[in-house]
C-alpha positions as CSV (number, residue, x, y, z in Angstrom):
1,M,-6.4,9.2,18.6
2,N,-9.7,10.1,16.9
3,R,-7.8,12.7,14.7
4,N,-5.5,9.9,13.6
5,R,-8.4,7.6,12.7
6,A,-9.9,10.1,10.6
7,A,-6.6,10.9,8.9
8,V,-6.0,7.2,8.3
9,L,-9.4,6.8,6.7
10,F,-8.9,9.9,4.5
11,I,-5.5,8.8,3.4
12,G,-6.8,5.2,2.7
13,V,-9.4,6.5,0.5
14,L,-7.1,8.9,-1.1
15,V,-4.7,6.2,-2.1
16,S,-7.2,3.5,-3.0
17,A,-9.4,5.6,-5.4
18,P,-6.7,6.4,-7.9
19,L,-5.6,2.8,-7.8
20,L,-9.2,1.6,-8.7
21,A,-9.1,4.1,-11.5
22,L,-5.8,2.6,-12.8
23,Y,-7.4,-0.8,-12.7
24,H,-10.3,0.3,-14.7
25,F,-8.1,2.2,-17.3
26,G,-6.1,-1.1,-17.8
27,V,-2.7,-0.3,-16.3
28,F,-2.7,-3.1,-13.6
29,P,-4.5,-5.7,-15.8
30,E,-1.8,-5.1,-18.4
31,A,0.8,-5.8,-15.7
32,A,-1.1,-9.0,-14.8
33,R,-1.1,-10.2,-18.4
34,W,2.7,-9.5,-18.4
35,I,3.1,-11.5,-15.3
36,S,1.0,-14.4,-16.6
37,G,3.3,-14.6,-19.7
38,R,6.4,-14.9,-17.5
39,L,5.2,-17.2,-14.7
40,P,4.9,-20.4,-16.8
41,K,8.5,-19.9,-17.8
42,L,9.5,-19.9,-14.2
43,L,7.2,-22.3,-12.4
44,V,5.5,-25.6,-13.2
45,L,2.0,-24.4,-13.0
46,P,-1.2,-26.5,-12.9
47,E,-3.2,-27.3,-16.1
48,G,-5.4,-24.5,-17.4
49,E,-5.2,-20.8,-17.5
50,L,-4.6,-18.6,-14.4
51,R,-7.6,-16.7,-13.4
52,Q,-7.5,-13.2,-11.9
53,V,-9.7,-12.6,-9.0
54,L,-10.2,-8.8,-9.0
55,P,-12.1,-8.6,-5.6
56,L,-9.0,-10.1,-4.0
57,Q,-6.9,-7.5,-5.7
58,Y,-9.1,-4.6,-4.6
59,L,-9.3,-5.9,-1.0
60,F,-5.6,-6.5,-0.9
61,Y,-4.4,-3.1,-1.9
62,T,-7.2,-1.3,0.1
63,A,-6.2,-3.2,3.3
64,L,-2.5,-2.3,2.6
65,A,-3.3,1.3,2.0
66,F,-5.2,1.7,5.3
67,S,-2.6,-0.3,7.4
68,S,0.3,1.4,5.9
69,A,-1.3,4.9,6.6
70,W,-1.9,3.9,10.1
71,L,1.7,2.6,10.7
72,G,3.2,5.6,8.9
73,M,1.5,7.8,11.4
74,E,1.9,5.7,14.6
75,L,5.5,4.3,14.3
76,E,8.0,6.6,15.8
77,A,11.3,5.4,14.2
78,A,12.0,5.8,10.5
79,W,13.9,2.5,10.3
80,K,10.8,0.6,11.5
81,K,8.7,2.2,8.7
82,Y,11.4,1.3,6.0
83,L,11.6,-2.2,7.5
84,Y,7.8,-2.6,7.3
85,L,7.8,-1.6,3.6
86,L,10.7,-3.8,2.8
87,G,9.1,-6.9,4.4
88,L,5.7,-6.1,3.0
89,S,7.1,-5.7,-0.5
90,F,9.0,-9.0,-0.2
91,L,5.9,-10.9,1.0
92,T,3.7,-9.2,-1.6
93,L,6.0,-10.3,-4.4
94,L,6.3,-13.8,-2.9
95,L,2.4,-14.0,-2.9
96,T,2.5,-14.0,-6.8
97,P,4.1,-17.4,-7.3
98,I,2.3,-19.0,-4.4
99,L,-1.1,-17.9,-5.7
100,A,0.0,-18.9,-9.2
101,L,0.6,-22.5,-8.0
102,N,-2.9,-22.5,-7.0
103,G,-4.2,-21.2,-10.3
104,V,-4.8,-17.6,-9.3
105,L,-3.2,-14.7,-11.2
106,F,-2.0,-12.0,-8.7
107,E,-0.3,-8.8,-9.5
108,P,1.7,-7.4,-6.7
109,F,2.4,-3.9,-8.1
110,S,-0.8,-2.2,-7.0
111,G,-0.3,-3.4,-3.4
112,I,3.3,-2.3,-3.1
113,L,2.3,1.1,-4.7
114,A,-0.7,1.5,-2.3
115,A,1.5,0.7,0.7
116,S,4.4,3.0,-0.3
117,F,2.1,6.0,-1.1
118,A,-0.1,5.6,2.1
119,M,3.1,5.2,4.3
120,L,4.5,8.3,2.6
121,I,1.4,10.4,3.1
122,G,1.0,9.1,6.6
123,V,4.5,10.1,7.6
124,I,4.0,13.6,6.1
125,V,0.7,14.0,7.9
126,S,2.1,12.8,11.2
127,D,5.2,15.1,10.9
128,R,3.0,18.1,10.1
129,A,0.7,17.3,13.1
130,A,3.8,17.2,15.4
131,E,5.2,20.4,14.0
132,V,2.1,22.5,14.8
133,P,2.2,22.3,18.6
134,V,5.9,23.2,18.6
135,Q,5.2,26.4,16.6
136,E,2.3,27.3,19.0
137,Q,4.7,26.7,22.0
138,F,7.2,29.2,20.5
139,K,4.4,31.8,20.0
140,A,3.3,31.4,23.6
141,E,7.0,32.1,24.8
142,E,7.5,35.3,22.9
143,P,7.2,38.5,24.9
144,A,4.3,40.8,24.0
């Protein structure tokens, strides 16, 4: 289990750091501006402008990266992993209008991207870790 914890921490940092860079280069703030232009046409929002809370965004996608990496390594069935990502994507997209009704601008794309990449890397790492003992078993059974 300690090996999985170290791998989860590594994967979480590996996914979160590029997303933070994309925030600072303006990719996700541009997506947030796009969303803020579309939301008033779809919802009756409170008076005033939507405010973006960047620490909330950072915390959200970092938490999703770590939890998705952990579940990608620990869940045994592929359908459970897909169902987790589908439900997470739906709830993350639903969080945008809910927070907009409270005056907070929330862009969901970074969270969905973090969860998807962390889950993918977690699955790759767990499959590779499961593959190594099988190869060692075959080497032990070969006659000398």
